[in-house]
Backbone atoms as SQL, in Angstrom:
CREATE TABLE atoms (id INTEGER PRIMARY KEY, chain TEXT, resi INTEGER, resn TEXT, atom TEXT, x REAL, y REAL, z REAL);
INSERT INTO atoms VALUES
  (1, 'A', 1, 'UNK', 'N', 0.822, -1.210, 0.020),
  (2, 'A', 1, 'UNK', 'CA', -0.082, -0.014, 0.032),
  (3, 'A', 1, 'UNK', 'C', 0.963, 1.235, 0.140),
  (4, 'A', 2, 'UNK', 'N', 0.571, 2.094, -1.057),
  (5, 'A', 2, 'UNK', 'CA', 1.435, 3.364, -1.004),
  (6, 'A', 2, 'UNK', 'C', 0.760, 4.398, -0.076),
  (7, 'A', 3, 'UNK', 'N', 1.720, 5.141, 0.384),
  (8, 'A', 3, 'UNK', 'CA', 1.071, 6.295, 1.400),
  (9, 'A', 3, 'UNK', 'C', 1.910, 7.626, 1.029),
  (10, 'A', 4, 'UNK', 'N', 1.172, 8.683, 0.991),
  (11, 'A', 4, 'UNK', 'CA', 1.750, 10.073, 0.741),
  (12, 'A', 4, 'UNK', 'C', 2.779, 10.503, 1.725),
  (13, 'A', 5, 'UNK', 'N', 3.635, 11.046, 1.474),
  (14, 'A', 5, 'UNK', 'CA', 4.480, 11.809, 2.447),
  (15, 'A', 5, 'UNK', 'C', 3.924, 13.113, 2.962),
  (16, 'A', 6, 'UNK', 'N', 4.367, 13.681, 3.976),
  (17, 'A', 6, 'UNK', 'CA', 4.035, 15.095, 4.230),
  (18, 'A', 6, 'UNK', 'C', 4.001, 16.280, 3.157),
  (19, 'A', 7, 'UNK', 'N', 5.105, 16.212, 2.431),
  (20, 'A', 7, 'UNK', 'CA', 5.352, 17.064, 1.370),
  (21, 'A', 7, 'UNK', 'C', 4.671, 17.026, 0.359),
  (22, 'A', 8, 'UNK', 'N', 4.346, 15.758, 0.176),
  (23, 'A', 8, 'UNK', 'CA', 3.050, 15.289, -1.041),
  (24, 'A', 8, 'UNK', 'C', 1.787, 15.815, -0.624),
  (25, 'A', 9, 'UNK', 'N', 1.351, 15.676, 0.516),
  (26, 'A', 9, 'UNK', 'CA', 0.172, 16.250, 1.023),
  (27, 'A', 9, 'UNK', 'C', -0.010, 17.790, 1.001),
  (28, 'A', 10, 'UNK', 'N', 1.044, 18.384, 1.513),
  (29, 'A', 10, 'UNK', 'CA', 1.112, 19.891, 1.193),
  (30, 'A', 10, 'UNK', 'C', 1.034, 20.165, -0.369),
  (31, 'A', 11, 'UNK', 'N', 1.494, 19.739, -1.162),
  (32, 'A', 11, 'UNK', 'CA', 1.491, 19.959, -2.609),
  (33, 'A', 11, 'UNK', 'C', 0.156, 19.703, -3.074),
  (34, 'A', 12, 'UNK', 'N', -0.614, 18.527, -2.803),
  (35, 'A', 12, 'UNK', 'CA', -1.786, 18.306, -3.070),
  (36, 'A', 12, 'UNK', 'C', -2.939, 19.454, -2.581),
  (37, 'A', 13, 'UNK', 'N', -2.487, 19.831, -1.333),
  (38, 'A', 13, 'UNK', 'CA', -3.336, 20.713, -0.463),
  (39, 'A', 13, 'UNK', 'C', -3.351, 22.225, -1.524),
  (40, 'A', 14, 'UNK', 'N', -2.079, 22.521, -1.826),
  (41, 'A', 14, 'UNK', 'CA', -1.763, 23.840, -2.589),
  (42, 'A', 14, 'UNK', 'C', -2.465, 23.715, -3.867),
  (43, 'A', 15, 'UNK', 'N', -2.446, 22.693, -4.600),
  (44, 'A', 15, 'UNK', 'CA', -3.083, 22.437, -5.907),
  (45, 'A', 15, 'UNK', 'C', -4.602, 22.586, -5.653),
  (46, 'A', 16, 'UNK', 'N', -5.194, 22.070, -4.730),
  (47, 'A', 16, 'UNK', 'CA', -6.424, 22.147, -4.560),
  (48, 'A', 16, 'UNK', 'C', -6.820, 23.632, -4.250),
  (49, 'A', 17, 'UNK', 'N', -6.225, 24.183, -3.271),
  (50, 'A', 17, 'UNK', 'CA', -6.550, 25.697, -3.119),
  (51, 'A', 17, 'UNK', 'C', -6.527, 26.709, -4.244),
  (52, 'A', 18, 'UNK', 'N', -5.595, 26.206, -5.071),
  (53, 'A', 18, 'UNK', 'CA', -5.100, 27.132, -6.182),
  (54, 'A', 18, 'UNK', 'C', -6.360, 26.868, -7.405),
  (55, 'A', 19, 'UNK', 'N', -6.658, 25.528, -7.515),
  (56, 'A', 19, 'UNK', 'CA', -7.804, 25.130, -8.442),
  (57, 'A', 19, 'UNK', 'C', -9.110, 25.822, -8.079),
  (58, 'A', 20, 'UNK', 'N', -9.424, 25.775, -6.662),
  (59, 'A', 20, 'UNK', 'CA', -10.476, 26.542, -6.137),
  (60, 'A', 20, 'UNK', 'C', -10.538, 27.846, -6.509),
  (61, 'A', 21, 'UNK', 'N', -9.448, 28.520, -5.979),
  (62, 'A', 21, 'UNK', 'CA', -9.326, 30.101, -6.082),
  (63, 'A', 21, 'UNK', 'C', -9.044, 30.458, -7.464),
  (64, 'A', 22, 'UNK', 'N', -8.277, 30.027, -8.263),
  (65, 'A', 22, 'UNK', 'CA', -7.849, 30.657, -9.516),
  (66, 'A', 22, 'UNK', 'C', -8.228, 30.088, -10.808),
  (67, 'A', 23, 'UNK', 'N', -8.825, 28.711, -10.856),
  (68, 'A', 23, 'UNK', 'CA', -9.321, 27.946, -12.027),
  (69, 'A', 23, 'UNK', 'C', -10.669, 27.987, -11.871),
  (70, 'A', 24, 'UNK', 'N', -11.343, 27.611, -10.800),
  (71, 'A', 24, 'UNK', 'CA', -12.742, 27.445, -10.754),
  (72, 'A', 24, 'UNK', 'C', -13.603, 28.771, -11.292),
  (73, 'A', 25, 'UNK', 'N', -13.091, 29.839, -10.826),
  (74, 'A', 25, 'UNK', 'CA', -13.885, 31.081, -11.197),
  (75, 'A', 25, 'UNK', 'C', -13.785, 31.158, -12.867),
  (76, 'A', 26, 'UNK', 'N', -12.769, 30.804, -13.365),
  (77, 'A', 26, 'UNK', 'CA', -12.701, 30.992, -14.903),
  (78, 'A', 26, 'UNK', 'C', -13.129, 29.987, -15.739),
  (79, 'A', 27, 'UNK', 'N', -13.299, 28.845, -15.352),
  (80, 'A', 27, 'UNK', 'CA', -13.324, 27.616, -16.117),
  (81, 'A', 27, 'UNK', 'C', -14.325, 27.568, -17.214),
  (82, 'A', 28, 'UNK', 'N', -15.605, 27.880, -16.565),
  (83, 'A', 28, 'UNK', 'CA', -16.704, 27.894, -17.664),
  (84, 'A', 28, 'UNK', 'C', -16.440, 28.788, -18.803),
  (85, 'A', 29, 'UNK', 'N', -16.235, 30.100, -18.399),
  (86, 'A', 29, 'UNK', 'CA', -16.055, 31.141, -19.567),
  (87, 'A', 29, 'UNK', 'C', -14.858, 30.872, -20.372),
  (88, 'A', 30, 'UNK', 'N', -13.562, 30.284, -19.831),
  (89, 'A', 30, 'UNK', 'CA', -12.724, 29.695, -20.666),
  (90, 'A', 30, 'UNK', 'C', -12.883, 28.590, -21.592),
  (91, 'A', 31, 'UNK', 'N', -13.583, 27.657, -21.008),
  (92, 'A', 31, 'UNK', 'CA', -14.234, 26.480, -21.912),
  (93, 'A', 31, 'UNK', 'C', -15.062, 26.780, -22.924),
  (94, 'A', 32, 'UNK', 'N', -16.014, 27.736, -22.736),
  (95, 'A', 32, 'UNK', 'CA', -16.873, 28.449, -23.743),
  (96, 'A', 32, 'UNK', 'C', -16.097, 29.276, -24.715),
  (97, 'A', 33, 'UNK', 'N', -15.180, 29.795, -24.456),
  (98, 'A', 33, 'UNK', 'CA', -14.339, 30.428, -25.385),
  (99, 'A', 33, 'UNK', 'C', -13.068, 29.687, -26.236),
  (100, 'A', 34, 'UNK', 'N', -12.899, 28.210, -25.483),
  (101, 'A', 34, 'UNK', 'CA', -12.046, 27.526, -26.189),
  (102, 'A', 34, 'UNK', 'C', -10.582, 28.105, -25.964),
  (103, 'A', 35, 'UNK', 'N', -10.375, 28.617, -24.794),
  (104, 'A', 35, 'UNK', 'CA', -9.149, 29.313, -24.431),
  (105, 'A', 35, 'UNK', 'C', -8.708, 29.066, -22.852),
  (106, 'A', 36, 'UNK', 'N', -7.378, 29.179, -22.685),
  (107, 'A', 36, 'UNK', 'CA', -6.514, 28.813, -21.537),
  (108, 'A', 36, 'UNK', 'C', -5.845, 30.281, -21.287),
  (109, 'A', 37, 'UNK', 'N', -6.414, 30.686, -20.234),
  (110, 'A', 37, 'UNK', 'CA', -5.651, 32.040, -20.005),
  (111, 'A', 37, 'UNK', 'C', -4.241, 32.105, -19.549),
  (112, 'A', 38, 'UNK', 'N', -3.212, 32.590, -20.199),
  (113, 'A', 38, 'UNK', 'CA', -2.017, 32.645, -20.080),
  (114, 'A', 38, 'UNK', 'C', -1.382, 32.997, -18.754),
  (115, 'A', 39, 'UNK', 'N', -2.187, 33.878, -17.941),
  (116, 'A', 39, 'UNK', 'CA', -1.947, 34.296, -16.684),
  (117, 'A', 39, 'UNK', 'C', -1.970, 33.063, -15.694),
  (118, 'A', 40, 'UNK', 'N', -3.148, 32.140, -16.013),
  (119, 'A', 40, 'UNK', 'CA', -3.207, 31.250, -15.036),
  (120, 'A', 40, 'UNK', 'C', -2.037, 30.015, -15.307),
  (121, 'A', 41, 'UNK', 'N', -1.573, 29.837, -16.523),
  (122, 'A', 41, 'UNK', 'CA', -0.323, 29.065, -16.943),
  (123, 'A', 41, 'UNK', 'C', 0.894, 29.519, -16.167),
  (124, 'A', 42, 'UNK', 'N', 0.889, 31.034, -16.239),
  (125, 'A', 42, 'UNK', 'CA', 2.148, 31.288, -15.540),
  (126, 'A', 42, 'UNK', 'C', 2.246, 31.196, -14.049),
  (127, 'A', 43, 'UNK', 'N', 0.937, 31.283, -13.311),
  (128, 'A', 43, 'UNK', 'CA', 0.912, 31.032, -11.978),
  (129, 'A', 43, 'UNK', 'C', 1.156, 29.617, -11.662),
  (130, 'A', 44, 'UNK', 'N', 0.531, 28.892, -12.605),
  (131, 'A', 44, 'UNK', 'CA', 0.797, 27.158, -12.466),
  (132, 'A', 44, 'UNK', 'C', 2.360, 27.007, -12.433),
  (133, 'A', 45, 'UNK', 'N', 3.113, 27.725, -13.325),
  (134, 'A', 45, 'UNK', 'CA', 4.467, 27.439, -13.733),
  (135, 'A', 45, 'UNK', 'C', 5.104, 27.901, -12.339),
  (136, 'A', 46, 'UNK', 'N', 4.881, 29.225, -11.957),
  (137, 'A', 46, 'UNK', 'CA', 5.681, 29.689, -10.708),
  (138, 'A', 46, 'UNK', 'C', 5.268, 28.827, -9.411),
  (139, 'A', 47, 'UNK', 'N', 4.247, 28.212, -9.259),
  (140, 'A', 47, 'UNK', 'CA', 3.864, 27.204, -8.157),
  (141, 'A', 47, 'UNK', 'C', 4.661, 25.949, -8.530),
  (142, 'A', 48, 'UNK', 'N', 5.124, 25.486, -9.517),
  (143, 'A', 48, 'UNK', 'CA', 5.945, 24.412, -9.695),
  (144, 'A', 48, 'UNK', 'C', 5.107, 23.337, -10.250),
  (145, 'A', 49, 'UNK', 'N', 4.061, 23.472, -10.924),
  (146, 'A', 49, 'UNK', 'CA', 2.915, 22.349, -11.425),
  (147, 'A', 49, 'UNK', 'C', 3.587, 21.764, -12.408),
  (148, 'A', 50, 'UNK', 'N', 4.524, 22.606, -13.158),
  (149, 'A', 50, 'UNK', 'CA', 5.070, 21.850, -14.497),
  (150, 'A', 50, 'UNK', 'C', 6.328, 20.918, -13.964),
  (151, 'A', 51, 'UNK', 'N', 6.692, 20.835, -12.689),
  (152, 'A', 51, 'UNK', 'CA', 7.874, 20.147, -12.255),
  (153, 'A', 51, 'UNK', 'C', 7.445, 18.865, -11.634),
  (154, 'A', 52, 'UNK', 'N', 6.175, 18.705, -11.362),
  (155, 'A', 52, 'UNK', 'CA', 5.947, 17.594, -10.557),
  (156, 'A', 52, 'UNK', 'C', 6.440, 16.232, -10.914),
  (157, 'A', 53, 'UNK', 'N', 6.592, 16.037, -12.214),
  (158, 'A', 53, 'UNK', 'CA', 7.025, 14.696, -12.536),
  (159, 'A', 53, 'UNK', 'C', 8.599, 14.703, -13.059),
  (160, 'A', 54, 'UNK', 'N', 9.026, 15.827, -12.753),
  (161, 'A', 54, 'UNK', 'CA', 10.571, 15.972, -13.345),
  (162, 'A', 54, 'UNK', 'C', 11.520, 15.863, -11.837),
  (163, 'A', 55, 'UNK', 'N', 12.711, 15.154, -12.176),
  (164, 'A', 55, 'UNK', 'CA', 13.482, 14.603, -11.351),
  (165, 'A', 55, 'UNK', 'C', 14.001, 15.753, -10.657),
  (166, 'A', 56, 'UNK', 'N', 14.370, 15.780, -9.333),
  (167, 'A', 56, 'UNK', 'CA', 14.955, 16.954, -8.444),
  (168, 'A', 56, 'UNK', 'C', 16.150, 17.332, -9.022),
  (169, 'A', 57, 'UNK', 'N', 17.017, 16.520, -9.568),
  (170, 'A', 57, 'UNK', 'CA', 18.303, 16.855, -10.149),
  (171, 'A', 57, 'UNK', 'C', 18.189, 17.777, -11.258),
  (172, 'A', 58, 'UNK', 'N', 16.828, 18.124, -11.664),
  (173, 'A', 58, 'UNK', 'CA', 16.669, 18.812, -12.930),
  (174, 'A', 58, 'UNK', 'C', 15.683, 19.977, -12.671),
  (175, 'A', 59, 'UNK', 'N', 15.423, 20.114, -11.195),
  (176, 'A', 59, 'UNK', 'CA', 14.637, 21.258, -10.751),
  (177, 'A', 59, 'UNK', 'C', 13.367, 21.120, -10.486),
  (178, 'A', 60, 'UNK', 'N', 12.889, 19.767, -10.589),
  (179, 'A', 60, 'UNK', 'CA', 11.591, 19.347, -10.424),
  (180, 'A', 60, 'UNK', 'C', 11.365, 18.874, -8.817),
  (181, 'A', 61, 'UNK', 'N', 10.062, 18.381, -8.669),
  (182, 'A', 61, 'UNK', 'CA', 9.657, 17.887, -7.337),
  (183, 'A', 61, 'UNK', 'C', 9.847, 16.537, -7.291),
  (184, 'A', 62, 'UNK', 'N', 9.428, 15.744, -8.476),
  (185, 'A', 62, 'UNK', 'CA', 9.462, 14.288, -8.576),
  (186, 'A', 62, 'UNK', 'C', 8.416, 13.599, -7.622),
  (187, 'A', 63, 'UNK', 'N', 7.437, 13.970, -7.643),
  (188, 'A', 63, 'UNK', 'CA', 6.398, 13.371, -6.473),
  (189, 'A', 63, 'UNK', 'C', 6.126, 11.911, -6.867),
  (190, 'A', 64, 'UNK', 'N', 5.558, 11.219, -5.842),
  (191, 'A', 64, 'UNK', 'CA', 5.090, 9.849, -6.217),
  (192, 'A', 64, 'UNK', 'C', 4.048, 9.987, -7.354),
  (193, 'A', 65, 'UNK', 'N', 3.735, 8.614, -7.909),
  (194, 'A', 65, 'UNK', 'CA', 2.510, 8.486, -8.841),
  (195, 'A', 65, 'UNK', 'C', 1.332, 8.674, -8.161),
  (196, 'A', 66, 'UNK', 'N', 1.352, 8.200, -7.019),
  (197, 'A', 66, 'UNK', 'CA', 0.079, 8.410, -6.122),
  (198, 'A', 66, 'UNK', 'C', -0.110, 9.965, -5.742),
  (199, 'A', 67, 'UNK', 'N', 0.618, 10.752, -5.355),
  (200, 'A', 67, 'UNK', 'CA', 0.556, 12.001, -5.024),
  (201, 'A', 67, 'UNK', 'C', 0.240, 12.692, -6.491),
  (202, 'A', 68, 'UNK', 'N', 0.923, 12.379, -7.642),
  (203, 'A', 68, 'UNK', 'CA', 0.629, 12.923, -8.951),
  (204, 'A', 68, 'UNK', 'C', -0.820, 12.664, -9.151),
  (205, 'A', 69, 'UNK', 'N', -1.229, 11.673, -9.083),
  (206, 'A', 69, 'UNK', 'CA', -2.787, 11.289, -9.399),
  (207, 'A', 69, 'UNK', 'C', -3.741, 11.974, -8.689),
  (208, 'A', 70, 'UNK', 'N', -3.410, 12.295, -7.356),
  (209, 'A', 70, 'UNK', 'CA', -4.303, 13.274, -6.496),
  (210, 'A', 70, 'UNK', 'C', -4.385, 14.663, -6.944),
  (211, 'A', 71, 'UNK', 'N', -3.183, 15.109, -7.336),
  (212, 'A', 71, 'UNK', 'CA', -3.058, 16.324, -8.161),
  (213, 'A', 71, 'UNK', 'C', -4.000, 16.494, -9.549),
  (214, 'A', 72, 'UNK', 'N', -3.653, 15.613, -9.994),
  (215, 'A', 72, 'UNK', 'CA', -4.552, 15.319, -11.428),
  (216, 'A', 72, 'UNK', 'C', -6.000, 15.214, -11.138),
  (217, 'A', 73, 'UNK', 'N', -6.319, 14.655, -10.055),
  (218, 'A', 73, 'UNK', 'CA', -7.796, 14.552, -9.753),
  (219, 'A', 73, 'UNK', 'C', -8.191, 16.087, -9.227),
  (220, 'A', 74, 'UNK', 'N', -7.433, 16.695, -8.469),
  (221, 'A', 74, 'UNK', 'CA', -8.002, 17.840, -7.818),
  (222, 'A', 74, 'UNK', 'C', -8.152, 19.006, -9.222),
  (223, 'A', 75, 'UNK', 'N', -7.006, 19.101, -10.136),
  (224, 'A', 75, 'UNK', 'CA', -7.405, 19.830, -11.174),
  (225, 'A', 75, 'UNK', 'C', -8.598, 19.240, -12.113),
  (226, 'A', 76, 'UNK', 'N', -8.512, 18.250, -12.234),
  (227, 'A', 76, 'UNK', 'CA', -9.713, 17.579, -13.169),
  (228, 'A', 76, 'UNK', 'C', -11.059, 18.052, -12.497),
  (229, 'A', 77, 'UNK', 'N', -11.175, 17.876, -11.264),
  (230, 'A', 77, 'UNK', 'CA', -12.517, 18.111, -10.542),
  (231, 'A', 77, 'UNK', 'C', -13.054, 19.549, -10.731),
  (232, 'A', 78, 'UNK', 'N', -12.286, 20.334, -11.018),
  (233, 'A', 78, 'UNK', 'CA', -12.295, 21.712, -11.422),
  (234, 'A', 78, 'UNK', 'C', -12.548, 22.053, -12.808),
  (235, 'A', 79, 'UNK', 'N', -11.398, 21.637, -13.620),
  (236, 'A', 79, 'UNK', 'CA', -11.576, 22.001, -15.028),
  (237, 'A', 79, 'UNK', 'C', -10.434, 20.818, -15.923),
  (238, 'A', 80, 'UNK', 'N', -11.065, 19.962, -16.433),
  (239, 'A', 80, 'UNK', 'CA', -10.316, 19.090, -17.134),
  (240, 'A', 80, 'UNK', 'C', -9.054, 19.559, -18.030),
  (241, 'A', 81, 'UNK', 'N', -9.398, 20.753, -18.622),
  (242, 'A', 81, 'UNK', 'CA', -8.291, 21.159, -19.530),
  (243, 'A', 81, 'UNK', 'C', -7.215, 21.739, -18.715),
  (244, 'A', 82, 'UNK', 'N', -7.215, 22.001, -17.441),
  (245, 'A', 82, 'UNK', 'CA', -6.142, 22.480, -16.504),
  (246, 'A', 82, 'UNK', 'C', -5.376, 21.106, -16.381),
  (247, 'A', 83, 'UNK', 'N', -5.896, 20.076, -16.002),
  (248, 'A', 83, 'UNK', 'CA', -5.268, 18.826, -15.915),
  (249, 'A', 83, 'UNK', 'C', -4.383, 18.311, -17.104),
  (250, 'A', 84, 'UNK', 'N', -4.972, 18.669, -18.231),
  (251, 'A', 84, 'UNK', 'CA', -4.784, 18.329, -19.556),
  (252, 'A', 84, 'UNK', 'C', -3.296, 18.891, -19.684),
  (253, 'A', 85, 'UNK', 'N', -3.280, 20.056, -19.516),
  (254, 'A', 85, 'UNK', 'CA', -2.010, 21.064, -19.822),
  (255, 'A', 85, 'UNK', 'C', -0.744, 20.138, -18.698),
  (256, 'A', 86, 'UNK', 'N', -1.074, 20.025, -17.926),
  (257, 'A', 86, 'UNK', 'CA', -0.034, 19.555, -16.694),
  (258, 'A', 86, 'UNK', 'C', 0.032, 18.141, -17.183),
  (259, 'A', 87, 'UNK', 'N', -0.881, 17.051, -17.560),
  (260, 'A', 87, 'UNK', 'CA', -0.650, 15.815, -18.008),
  (261, 'A', 87, 'UNK', 'C', 0.157, 15.664, -19.214),
  (262, 'A', 88, 'UNK', 'N', -0.064, 16.643, -20.152),
  (263, 'A', 88, 'UNK', 'CA', 0.778, 16.746, -21.438),
  (264, 'A', 88, 'UNK', 'C', 2.209, 16.865, -20.968),
  (265, 'A', 89, 'UNK', 'N', 2.372, 18.039, -20.333),
  (266, 'A', 89, 'UNK', 'CA', 3.878, 18.406, -19.929),
  (267, 'A', 89, 'UNK', 'C', 4.518, 17.260, -19.294),
  (268, 'A', 90, 'UNK', 'N', 3.950, 16.810, -18.218),
  (269, 'A', 90, 'UNK', 'CA', 4.407, 15.729, -17.366),
  (270, 'A', 90, 'UNK', 'C', 4.802, 14.478, -18.195),
  (271, 'A', 91, 'UNK', 'N', 3.957, 14.144, -19.131),
  (272, 'A', 91, 'UNK', 'CA', 4.324, 12.837, -19.977),
  (273, 'A', 91, 'UNK', 'C', 5.661, 13.188, -20.819),
  (274, 'A', 92, 'UNK', 'N', 5.728, 14.335, -21.279),
  (275, 'A', 92, 'UNK', 'CA', 7.034, 14.699, -22.066),
  (276, 'A', 92, 'UNK', 'C', 8.235, 14.695, -21.092),
  (277, 'A', 93, 'UNK', 'N', 7.942, 15.477, -20.022),
  (278, 'A', 93, 'UNK', 'CA', 8.931, 15.453, -19.045),
  (279, 'A', 93, 'UNK', 'C', 9.538, 13.997, -18.624),
  (280, 'A', 94, 'UNK', 'N', 8.744, 13.053, -18.245),
  (281, 'A', 94, 'UNK', 'CA', 8.887, 11.653, -17.970),
  (282, 'A', 94, 'UNK', 'C', 9.675, 10.950, -19.125),
  (283, 'A', 95, 'UNK', 'N', 9.253, 10.893, -20.288),
  (284, 'A', 95, 'UNK', 'CA', 9.808, 10.431, -21.510),
  (285, 'A', 95, 'UNK', 'C', 11.372, 11.081, -21.477),
  (286, 'A', 96, 'UNK', 'N', 11.446, 12.367, -21.573),
  (287, 'A', 96, 'UNK', 'CA', 12.885, 13.051, -21.614),
  (288, 'A', 96, 'UNK', 'C', 13.828, 12.513, -20.403),
  (289, 'A', 97, 'UNK', 'N', 13.284, 12.456, -19.157),
  (290, 'A', 97, 'UNK', 'CA', 13.949, 11.938, -18.152),
  (291, 'A', 97, 'UNK', 'C', 14.610, 10.697, -18.221),
  (292, 'A', 98, 'UNK', 'N', 13.558, 9.710, -18.597),
  (293, 'A', 98, 'UNK', 'CA', 14.034, 8.429, -18.863),
  (294, 'A', 98, 'UNK', 'C', 14.696, 8.015, -20.112),
  (295, 'A', 99, 'UNK', 'N', 14.510, 8.610, -21.180),
  (296, 'A', 99, 'UNK', 'CA', 14.963, 8.143, -22.389),
  (297, 'A', 99, 'UNK', 'C', 15.709, 9.332, -23.380),
  (298, 'A', 100, 'UNK', 'N', 15.816, 10.597, -22.600),
  (299, 'A', 100, 'UNK', 'CA', 16.243, 11.471, -23.405),
  (300, 'A', 100, 'UNK', 'C', 17.844, 11.740, -23.508),
  (301, 'A', 101, 'UNK', 'N', 18.401, 12.426, -24.289),
  (302, 'A', 101, 'UNK', 'CA', 19.855, 12.499, -24.271),
  (303, 'A', 101, 'UNK', 'C', 20.163, 13.396, -23.016),
  (304, 'A', 102, 'UNK', 'N', 21.225, 13.571, -22.822),
  (305, 'A', 102, 'UNK', 'CA', 21.810, 14.312, -21.650),
  (306, 'A', 102, 'UNK', 'C', 21.414, 15.832, -21.900),
  (307, 'A', 103, 'UNK', 'N', 21.824, 16.213, -23.316),
  (308, 'A', 103, 'UNK', 'CA', 21.575, 17.519, -23.773),
  (309, 'A', 103, 'UNK', 'C', 20.074, 17.897, -23.531),
  (310, 'A', 104, 'UNK', 'N', 19.101, 17.024, -24.118),
  (311, 'A', 104, 'UNK', 'CA', 17.936, 17.191, -23.573),
  (312, 'A', 104, 'UNK', 'C', 17.505, 17.528, -22.337),
  (313, 'A', 105, 'UNK', 'N', 18.087, 16.755, -21.229),
  (314, 'A', 105, 'UNK', 'CA', 17.797, 16.690, -20.112),
  (315, 'A', 105, 'UNK', 'C', 18.261, 18.012, -19.368),
  (316, 'A', 106, 'UNK', 'N', 19.285, 18.417, -19.679),
  (317, 'A', 106, 'UNK', 'CA', 20.038, 19.554, -19.458),
  (318, 'A', 106, 'UNK', 'C', 19.252, 20.902, -19.932),
  (319, 'A', 107, 'UNK', 'N', 18.596, 20.948, -20.873),
  (320, 'A', 107, 'UNK', 'CA', 17.960, 21.975, -21.632),
  (321, 'A', 107, 'UNK', 'C', 16.772, 22.451, -20.497);
C-alpha cells in the first residue's frame, strides 16, 4: 500500500486551493471561449505544477505517482483542461528524463 508523505500532502493541498481560487472562477468562460488564460499558466508554472514529475536533479519535485494522481484529480475536478495541460507536460518530461539525451535533460 502506498502512502503520501507530508510534503506530497502539502503539494496536493496547495493544488486544491489554487484550483478552487484561480481556476474554478474562470473555467466555464474559458471552456466556452475554447481558451486557456496565459496568466493562469504562468501562475501554475511559478507554483511548480510543471515540475511535478521532473527529477529533483533537474529542478523538479518528482512526486510519487500516487501524489501526482491526486494532483491530477484535484485539477480535473475543477477543469479537465487544466489537468490536461499539466498531464501533457508531465508525459513529455517523463519521457525525456527516462529516455532523453543528456543535452535534452539539461535543457
